[in-house]
N, C-alpha and C positions, 0 to 999 in steps of 0.2 A: 461608905464605910469600908475600910479594908477588910477583906475576908480572906485570910491565908489558906483556910480549909478548901475554900473553893478553888484556888489556883492549884492547888496539889491536886485536887480532883480532876482538874482539866489536864495537867501533866500525865496523870494516870490515864485519863481517857485517851491522850495522844499515843501513849505506848500501846494502849489495848488497840487503838485504830491501826497502828503499825503492825502489829501482829495479826490482826483480822484481815490485812490486806497484803497478802504475799505476792500477788502479781505484779503490783507496782514495784516491789522491791526487785523482782525478777527483771523487770524491765530496767531498772536503773542499772543492774548488774551488766546486762546486754549491752546497754549504751556505753558503758565503761569499756568493755571489751572491742566495741566497734571503733571507739576513739583510738585504742591502741593499735587495731589492725590498720585503720587509715593512716596513722603516723608511720607504720611499717611499710605500707603501699607508697606513701608520699616519698620516703627514703629510697624505695627501689626505683620509683620513676626518677627521681633526681640522678640516681645512678645510672640509669639508662640514657638520660639526656647527655650526660657527662661522657658516656661511652661513645655516643653518636657523634658529639662534638669532636672528641679524639680522633675517632675513625675519619671524620671529614677533613680535619687537618692532615692527618697521615695520607689520605687519597690526593689532596691538594699538593702535598709535598711530592707524591710520587709522580702526578702530571707534570709538576714543574721540572722535576728531574728528566721526564720523558722529553719535554719541549726543548730543554736545552740539549739533549742528545740529538733530537730532529734537527734543530738548528745547525749543530755540528756536522750533521750528515747531508745537508741541503747541497752544499757545493759537491759533494760526491755524486749525488743523484743527478744534478745538472750536468756534470761531466758524463756520466753514464747515458744520459739521454742524448746529449749531443753526438757521442759516438755512435748510438743507435740510429740517429738521423742519418749521419754520414754513411753508415752501412747501408742503409736503405737507398740512399741517393746513388751509391756506387752500384747497388743491385740494379736500380732502374736503368742506370747508363748502360750497363752490361746488357740488360734485356733489350734496350732500343738497338744496341749494336748487334746483338744476335738476331733480332727482327730483321734489320737491314740486311744483314748477310743471308739470311733465310730468303727474303724476298729477291735478292739478287740471283740466288741460286735456282729459285723457281722461275724467274723470268729467263734465266739461262737454259733451263729444262724445255720451257716453252718454245723458245726460239729454235732449240736444235731439234726437238721430237714432234712439234706440234705441227698442225696443218695450216692453211691459209689464214682463216679468220682467228684462230688462237695464235699464230705469229704476230697478226696483225695488232691484236689487243696488247700482247707483250710489248711490242715496240712502242705504243702508245702510253702504257704505264712506266716504261723506261723513260720516256721523254718526261713525264711529270715526276718521277723519282729524282732524275738529275735536277730538275727545277727545284725540288725541295732541298736536296742536299747542296746546292750552290756550287761555287767554283773552288771549293776547298779541298783538302786530300781525298775526303770520302767521295765526293763527286768525281774526281779524277781517277779514282780507283775502279768505281763503277763503270766509267767510260771506257777505261782502257781494258776492262776485263770483257765487256760485251761488244766493243767495236769490231773485232774481227766477225762475229757472227752477223752483225748488221750488214757488213760489207759483203759477206759470203751470200746472204739472201738477195741483196740489192742486186748484185751482179749475176745472179743464177737466172738465166732465161726459162728455166723449166719450173721456176717458184711461182706460187701464186701472184698475180698481179697486185691483188689487195695487199698482201704481206709486203710485197716490195714498195708499194706507195707509203706504207706506214714506216718502213724501214729507212727509206729516203728522207722523209721529215725527221725521224729520231737521229739520223745521223747527222743532219745539219744542225738541229737544236742541242743535241748533246755535246757536239763539238764546240759549239759557240759558247756554251756555259762552262765546260770543263776540261777543254784542251789546254794542256800546259805548255807543249812543244809546237814550235812551228812546223815541225815534220808531220805532226798529227794533223794540223791544219791543211797543209798542202796535200797529203795523201787522200783526205776526205774531199778536197777540191777536185782532184783528179778523178776520184771515184764518181762523183756526181756529173762531171762534165761527160764523162763516158756514157752516162745514161741519157741525158737530154741531148747529146751530141748526135744521136742517131736520127733525130728529127731534122737535124739541119740538112739542107739539100746537098747532095752529092755534087762533085766537080762537074761543070758544065750544064748544070740544072738550076733553075731559078724558082722552082716549086719544091717545097718541103716533101719529104717522104710521108706517104700516107701510112697511118697506123691504126690500130683498133682504138675505140674510146678509152678502154682501160689503159692501154700503153700510153695514149695521150695524156691520161691523168698523172701517170707515173713520171712521164718527162715533165709535166707542169711542177709537181712536187720536187723533183730533182733540181729544176732551175731555180726554185724559190729558196730551197735549201743552199745552193751554190751561191745565190745574190746575198743570202743572210750573211754567209762565211766572208763574203767580200768586204764587209764593213769592217771586219777586223784583221784584214791583211795587211801585211806590211808594205811599204810604198814600192819596194823592188819588185814585189810579186805583182802588184797592180798594173805596173808598166807592161810587164808581159803579158798579162790577161787583156790590156787594152790593145796591144798589138794583134792578138791572136783572135778576139771576139767581137770587136767593133765591126768586122766585115762579115761575120757569120751571123750574128743575132738579127740584124735587120731583115734577114732572109726568113726568119720565123713569122715575121709580121704577114706573111701570105699563107700560113697555116689555115687549115678549114676548122680548127678547134678555137673557140672564142677565148677560153680560159689561156691556152697557150699563147694566142696572140697578145693578150692582156699582159701576161707575166713577162712576155719578151719586150714590150714597150716599157713597163716599169723598170725592167732590168737595164735596158739601153739608157734611160734617164739616170739610174743609179750609176752607171759607168760614165756618163758624162759628168756628173757631180764629182766623182772620184778623181776623174781627170782634171778638172777644174781646180781641186784642191792640190793637186801635185804641180800643176803649171796654169797660172792665171791666163796665159795667153793660148791656151790650148785650142788647136784647130783641127778640125775632122773635114777631109777633103770631100766627102760625099754628102756634106750636110744639106744641101739642096734636094737631092734625091731622097733623102731620109725624110726630110720635111713634107715633101709631095706625099709619101707613103702615110705619113702619120695625119695629114690633112684629110686624105681619103677615108681613113678610119674614123677620124674625128667626125665626119659628116656622113657616114655609111648609112645608107636607107634601103639597102637590098632587102626585098620582101621575103627572099627564101630563107633569112635568118630570123630568129625569134625575137619579138619586140624587146623583151627584158634583155637579151644578149645585146641588142643594138643599142638600147639606153645605156648599159653598163659600159660598153665598149667606147660609146662617144664621150661619155664623162671622163674615163680614164684617159683616153687619147688627146683630149683637149688639154688636160693638166700636162701631159708629156710634151706635145708640141709647144705649149706656152714656155715651159722651162727651157726647151731647146733653143727656141728663138729668142727668149728675153732673160733667160737665167734665174726666173723666179719660181719658186715651188710654192703650189697651192698650200695654204696654211689650214691645219685643221686643230680644233680644240677638243681635248678628252677631259671631261670632268668626272671625278670620283669624289665623293664626300664633300669636304670643304675645299678640297684642292682641285687644280686643273693642269694639264699638260698640253704644250703647244707642239704639235708634229709639223715643223716647218722645213724639214728637208727629205729628200729621197731615202737617206740612211735611216733616219728616226722612222720614216714611214714603213720601210721594210722591216725594221726591229718590231714595231708595234704590231704590224699585221702578223708578223709570225708567232708572237706570244698569244695574240688574239685567236688564231687558228687552233692553237694548242689548248688554251685555258677556256676559250668559248665566253659564255656571259660571266665567268668568274674573274676575266682580266682585271676589272675594276676592283674587286676586292684584293687582288693580289698587288696592284699598284698602291693601295692603302697600306698593306701590311708586310708584303712580302720584302725582305730586305734586299734580295737579290735584285729584283726588278727596280726598286727604288735606287739602287746603286747604278744600275745599268743605265737609267734614264735621267740620272743627277737630280733625284727628288729629295734627297737627305734622309734621315732617320724617320721611322713612322711617328706620325702625330698622336700625342696622348690626349684624348678628348674626354670630358666628364660628360654625364648625362645631360645636363643643362645645355652645353654646347651643341650635341647632338640633336636635342629636341628644337633648339632655335634655327638650326640649319634646315630642318625639314618644312617643305612648303604644305600650307593647309590646304584642303580639297577646294575651298572656294577661290583661292589664288589659282590653283591649277585651273579650274573652271574659267576664270577671266582670262588667263593666259591662252587657253585653247581656243575660246571664243574669238579673241583679238587675231589670232593666227589664222582662224577659219575666214574671217572677214578679208583679211590681207590677201589671202589665197584666191578667194573668190573675184575680188577685184582684178587681181592679176590676170587670171584666166579669162575673165570678160573682156580685158583689153585685147588679149591675143585672139579671142574669138571674133572680136570687132575687126581687127586687122585682117583676119582671114575671109571675112565677109566682103570687106572693101576689095580684096584682091579677086574674089570670085566674081 
């Protein structure tokens, strides 16, 4: 049954309950305020995000404008870098030129004011400097500036023999490399001839003049340099030299210095080779007498001479005698890297020995890389090799061992045969 009074009572009870619970109503009002503040914060965060997006786009536009400006300035920067590199290159070239001039001045001071050993070292360094400079204008300038000093020391009998020896070698080598005029060549030939000519016997004597060992070494160096310059002499000058020296040089074969005898024999063979190049039917009147002397030296077994000297002398004079009798030169093969060079004439032999005496063990490296030496010996431009080619060219340790073992066996067999023949003779 429907009771309206009871409903009214319930409504009253709800109102009373609402009045009697003030905390719940407070909480409701707080939630209302929280919702309003959350809406305000969300609006603020939206504003911040929008401002960040705007700032990102503004920075992107700024970087784009900077990139465009950088692309436009790349050409200017590249040109500036190129100019800077060119300036540094010019500075390096100037420094090299200054160093060359400074080195030349230092060598000049050492030759002028130095003593024996210092002058000797300065002459050796001068030879190496000309070898590096080459036959261009710079090498010619160095040679012409220091040539008078070399000649002055070389012809000064009071100077140190060691310094004179080095100056004789330097004068010949520098003239060979850097002399541009025939007059320089002829003057150097005359100077060197005046040095070793004192070892030649005087008129009416067949025995060379005796000198101290140091002076004999000086005469050897002068004769070697003189014979080196013969390889670049004009034909007209060669004819005069043949007329004057084919009678004098055989007299040096009687010298008591083994090195002087050897150099004289090699120079005689060189003169014969140059004479045959001028005239195929060249004839020397005293060939028989010369061959008799050469045979005696090729078979020399005098006990008063050192064993090594006798061995070296016999080897050289066998080659000289064979060339004068048959016109054939002993061929020698020089290997360096992947290349090899054939020394098949007395001209090339004198040239190679001259550079070997100056460069020592570095001659093979220079034959590989030095453009001047490769031009002199007709080797062409230096080879460009990669690491694989260089590695493939090297012989392994095992292959070296096999080669040495085979050579040792062959040498033992050859020596045993000789010993057997000696035993039969005895």
